[in-house]
C-alpha positions in Angstrom: -26.7 26.6 -8.5 -24.7 26.5 -11.8 -26.0 24.3 -14.5 -23.0 21.9 -14.5 -23.4 21.3 -10.8 -27.1 20.9 -11.1 -26.6 18.3 -13.9 -23.9 16.5 -12.0 -26.2 16.2 -8.9 -28.9 14.8 -11.1 -26.6 12.2 -12.4 -25.2 11.3 -9.0 -28.7 10.8 -7.6 -29.6 8.7 -10.5 -26.5 6.5 -9.8 -27.5 6.1 -6.2 -31.0 5.1 -7.3 -29.6 2.4 -9.7 -27.6 0.9 -6.8 -30.6 0.9 -4.5 -32.7 -0.9 -7.2 -30.0 -3.5 -8.0 -30.8 -7.2 -7.5 -29.7 -8.4 -4.1 -27.1 -10.6 -5.5 -25.4 -7.6 -7.2 -25.6 -5.3 -4.1 -22.3 -6.3 -2.4 -20.2 -5.9 -5.6 -21.7 -2.7 -6.5 -21.2 -1.3 -3.0 -17.6 -2.4 -2.9 -17.0 -0.8 -6.2 -18.6 2.4 -5.1 -16.5 2.4 -1.9 -13.3 1.9 -4.0 -14.2 4.9 -6.2 -14.9 6.9 -3.0 -11.5 6.0 -1.6 -9.8 7.3 -4.8 -11.9 10.5 -4.6 -10.6 11.0 -1.1 -7.1 10.5 -2.3 -7.6 12.9 -5.2 -9.5 15.7 -3.4 -8.7 15.2 0.3 -11.2 15.6 3.1 -11.5 19.5 2.6 -13.0 20.3 -0.6 -15.9 22.3 -2.1 -18.7 20.8 -4.1 -17.5 22.9 -7.1 -14.2 21.0 -7.0 -15.9 17.7 -7.1 -18.1 18.8 -10.0 -15.1 20.0 -11.9 -13.3 16.7 -11.4 -16.4 14.9 -12.6 -16.8 17.1 -15.7 -13.2 16.3 -16.8 -14.0 12.8 -17.2 -14.5 9.6 -15.2 -12.7 7.0 -17.2 -10.3 6.5 -14.3 -13.2 5.9 -11.9 -15.0 3.5 -14.3 -11.7 1.6 -14.6 -11.8 1.2 -10.7 -15.3 0.2 -10.7 -14.9 -2.4 -13.5 -11.9 -3.9 -11.7 -14.2 -4.2 -8.6 -16.9 -6.3 -10.5 -19.3 -3.6 -11.1 -20.3 -5.3 -14.4 -22.4 -3.2 -16.6 -23.2 -0.8 -13.9 -19.9 1.0 -13.8 -21.3 4.4 -14.7 -24.0 4.1 -12.0 -21.3 3.0 -9.4 -19.2 6.1 -10.3 -22.2 8.4 -10.1 -23.3 7.0 -6.8 -19.8 7.3 -5.4 -19.5 10.9 -6.5 -22.9 11.6 -4.9 -22.0 10.1 -1.7 -18.7 11.9 -1.5 -20.5 15.2 -2.3 -22.1 15.1 1.2 -18.7 15.6 2.7 -18.0 18.9 0.7 -17.4 21.9 3.0 -20.0 23.9 1.2 -22.8 21.4 0.6 -25.8 21.0 2.8 -28.6 18.6 2.0 -28.7 19.0 -1.8 -27.8 22.7 -2.0 -24.8 24.8 -1.9 -24.1 26.5 1.4 -22.0 29.6 1.2 -19.9 30.5 4.3 -18.7 34.0 5.0 -15.0 34.2 4.6 -12.9 36.3 7.0 
């Protein structure tokens, strides 16, 4: 797995962990913010994408996603919300299987 993808996966998992550890009174706002970022990821990448495309989008900067999270009351956890949203969306990549890249034979 290329370093950039490996690093992104690490950050995305850390974001997910932060959301799980959030105080109960913060959970709803953080989940709504992550869902809003996920909706924007779907709009930008569509439903047919590969994990490398998601990592590339992430590496180009996430200011746009942090703006969405901030508008959705993520508070000081905007970066964690963004990372968690990317991590959740990664599971929908065509070539991603349980934390590792899955290569399909192309015809």
